[in-house]
C-alpha positions as CSV (number, residue, x, y, z in Angstrom):
1,M,-0.9,34.5,26.1
2,T,1.7,36.7,24.4
3,V,3.4,35.9,21.1
4,R,6.6,35.2,23.1
5,D,4.8,32.7,25.3
6,V,3.4,30.9,22.3
7,A,6.9,30.8,20.7
8,V,8.5,29.5,23.8
9,E,5.9,26.8,24.1
10,A,6.3,25.8,20.5
11,Y,10.0,25.4,20.9
12,K,9.5,23.4,24.1
13,E,7.3,21.0,22.3
14,A,9.4,20.8,19.1
15,L,13.0,20.9,20.4
16,P,13.3,17.3,21.6
17,A,11.8,16.1,18.3
18,L,14.1,18.2,16.3
19,A,17.1,17.0,18.3
20,A,16.0,13.3,17.7
21,S,15.6,14.2,13.9
22,L,19.1,15.5,13.7
23,V,20.5,12.3,15.4
24,G,18.3,10.1,13.2
25,G,19.6,11.9,10.1
26,L,23.2,11.2,11.1
27,I,22.4,7.5,11.8
28,A,20.7,7.3,8.3
29,G,23.9,8.9,6.8
30,V,26.1,6.3,8.5
31,V,23.9,3.5,7.2
32,L,23.9,5.0,3.7
33,G,27.7,5.3,3.9
34,G,28.0,1.7,4.6
35,M,25.9,0.7,1.6
36,R,28.8,1.1,-0.9
37,A,28.5,-2.5,-2.2
38,E,24.8,-2.2,-2.6
39,L,25.2,1.2,-4.4
40,R,27.7,-0.4,-6.7
41,A,25.5,-3.5,-7.3
42,V,22.4,-1.4,-8.3
43,P,23.6,1.5,-10.5
44,G,21.2,4.4,-10.3
45,L,20.2,3.5,-6.7
46,L,22.0,6.7,-5.4
47,V,19.8,8.9,-7.7
48,L,16.8,7.2,-6.3
49,V,17.6,7.6,-2.5
50,P,16.6,11.3,-2.2
51,A,13.3,10.7,-4.1
52,L,12.4,7.8,-1.8
53,L,13.3,9.6,1.4
54,A,11.3,12.7,0.2
55,T,8.4,10.5,-0.6
56,R,8.3,9.2,2.9
57,G,8.3,12.6,4.4
58,N,5.6,13.9,2.1
59,V,3.2,11.0,2.3
60,Y,3.5,10.2,6.0
61,G,3.7,13.9,7.0
62,S,0.4,14.3,5.3
63,L,-1.0,11.3,7.2
64,G,0.2,12.9,10.4
65,A,-1.5,16.1,9.5
66,R,-4.7,14.4,8.6
67,I,-4.8,12.6,11.9
68,A,-3.9,15.8,13.8
69,T,-6.7,17.7,12.0
70,A,-9.3,14.9,12.7
71,L,-8.2,14.9,16.4
72,H,-8.6,18.8,16.6
73,Q,-12.0,18.5,15.0
74,G,-13.2,15.6,17.2
75,L,-13.7,13.3,14.3
76,I,-11.6,10.6,15.8
77,E,-10.5,9.5,19.3
78,P,-6.9,9.4,20.2
79,R,-6.7,5.7,20.4
80,V,-6.4,2.9,17.8
81,T,-9.5,0.8,17.5
82,G,-10.4,-1.7,14.7
83,G,-13.6,-0.1,14.0
84,D,-12.3,3.5,13.2
85,E,-12.9,3.6,9.6
86,R,-11.4,7.1,9.1
87,L,-8.2,6.1,10.6
88,R,-8.0,2.8,8.8
89,A,-8.8,4.6,5.4
90,A,-6.1,7.2,6.0
91,A,-3.5,4.7,6.9
92,T,-4.4,2.5,4.0
93,A,-4.2,5.5,1.6
94,A,-0.9,6.6,2.9
95,L,0.6,3.1,2.5
96,A,-0.7,2.8,-1.0
97,N,0.5,6.3,-2.0
98,G,3.9,5.6,-0.5
99,V,4.3,2.4,-2.5
100,L,3.0,3.9,-5.7
101,T,5.2,7.1,-5.5
102,S,8.2,5.0,-4.7
103,T,7.4,2.8,-7.8
104,F,6.9,5.9,-9.9
105,A,10.2,7.5,-8.7
106,A,12.0,4.2,-9.7
107,V,10.5,4.2,-13.2
108,V,11.4,7.9,-13.7
109,A,14.9,7.4,-12.4
110,F,15.4,4.4,-14.8
111,F,14.2,6.3,-17.9
112,L,16.0,9.5,-16.9
113,L,19.3,7.8,-16.4
114,T,18.8,5.7,-19.6
115,F,18.1,8.9,-21.5
116,L,21.2,10.6,-20.1
117,G,23.4,7.6,-21.1
118,S,24.2,6.6,-17.5
119,R,24.7,3.1,-16.3
120,V,21.6,2.0,-14.6
121,A,20.2,-1.3,-13.1
122,P,17.5,-3.1,-14.9
123,L,14.1,-1.7,-14.4
124,P,12.7,-4.7,-12.5
125,I,15.5,-4.4,-10.0
126,L,15.0,-0.7,-9.3
127,V,11.1,-1.1,-9.1
128,G,11.5,-4.2,-6.9
129,V,13.8,-2.3,-4.5
130,A,11.4,0.7,-4.5
131,I,8.3,-1.5,-3.7
132,V,10.0,-3.5,-0.9
133,A,11.5,-0.5,0.7
134,G,8.3,1.5,0.3
135,L,6.1,-1.2,1.8
136,L,8.5,-2.0,4.8
137,S,9.1,1.6,5.7
138,G,5.5,2.5,5.1
139,I,4.2,0.0,7.6
140,V,6.8,1.3,10.3
141,L,5.9,4.9,9.5
142,T,2.2,4.4,9.8
143,V,2.6,2.8,13.1
144,V,5.0,5.4,14.4
145,V,3.0,8.3,13.1
146,V,-0.3,7.1,14.6
147,S,1.2,6.2,17.9
148,V,3.2,9.5,18.3
149,V,0.4,11.7,17.2
150,F,-2.1,10.0,19.6
151,A,0.4,9.8,22.5
152,G,1.3,13.5,22.0
153,Y,-2.4,14.5,21.8
154,R,-3.3,12.6,25.0
155,R,-0.5,14.3,26.8
156,G,-1.7,17.8,25.7
157,R,0.9,18.3,22.9
158,N,0.0,19.8,19.7
159,P,0.4,16.9,17.1
160,D,1.2,19.4,14.4
161,T,4.2,20.5,16.2
162,I,5.7,17.0,16.6
163,V,4.6,15.2,13.5
164,G,7.1,16.8,11.1
165,P,10.3,15.9,13.0
166,V,9.0,12.5,13.9
167,V,8.3,11.7,10.3
168,T,11.6,13.1,9.1
169,T,13.5,11.1,11.7
170,T,11.7,7.8,11.3
171,G,11.5,8.2,7.6
172,D,15.3,8.8,7.2
173,V,16.4,6.0,9.6
174,F,14.0,3.4,8.6
175,G,13.9,4.5,5.0
176,V,17.6,3.9,4.5
177,L,17.6,0.7,6.6
178,F,14.8,-0.8,4.7
179,L,16.4,0.4,1.4
180,L,19.4,-1.6,2.4
181,I,17.2,-4.7,3.2
182,A,15.3,-4.2,0.0
183,V,18.4,-4.2,-2.2
184,R,19.8,-7.3,-0.6
185,T,16.4,-9.0,-0.8
186,V,15.8,-8.2,-4.4
187,L,19.3,-8.9,-5.5
188,A,19.2,-12.3,-3.7
189,V,15.8,-13.1,-5.3
190,A,17.3,-12.2,-8.7
191,G,20.4,-14.2,-8.0
192,V,22.7,-11.3,-8.4
193,F,24.0,-10.7,-4.9
């Protein structure tokens, strides 16, 4: 197999996922553009959005890479079973890391904006939004990443090629959607919105 053949094969595998990622990013942008009321109701939320979306990509991209490596090494089978301790531990760790890093990002954003003298929502509101959005998007991302990696592997695709665009697309679309849901939920519980 020549270098050209390898490059062509990689593009064939990745191009559909990259196209979906582009469309997903645009959809996420449309949803974010429609969140004007929520962004005004929670000052500082716009500063938090890039951090939350980057967190999804980093944490769940790492989950996909771990699963792909385990598949390549034969440590796990490409199917979901209740008894697969390695898969369960990786998914649990990713979910916990996603929620913890989202919480950390909210705390840092609050203190940074406060230090800079910017208007910012109360810390419990920002943290509540980050936790709810992190938990909801984490559950969806875990299911999507595991499903796509396993399905791709069973079909002879290299999971390392498809996991990045899949995580990006899913993280952006569901990250922004669940951010909207989280803001509305937290503000409703706080009696603000």
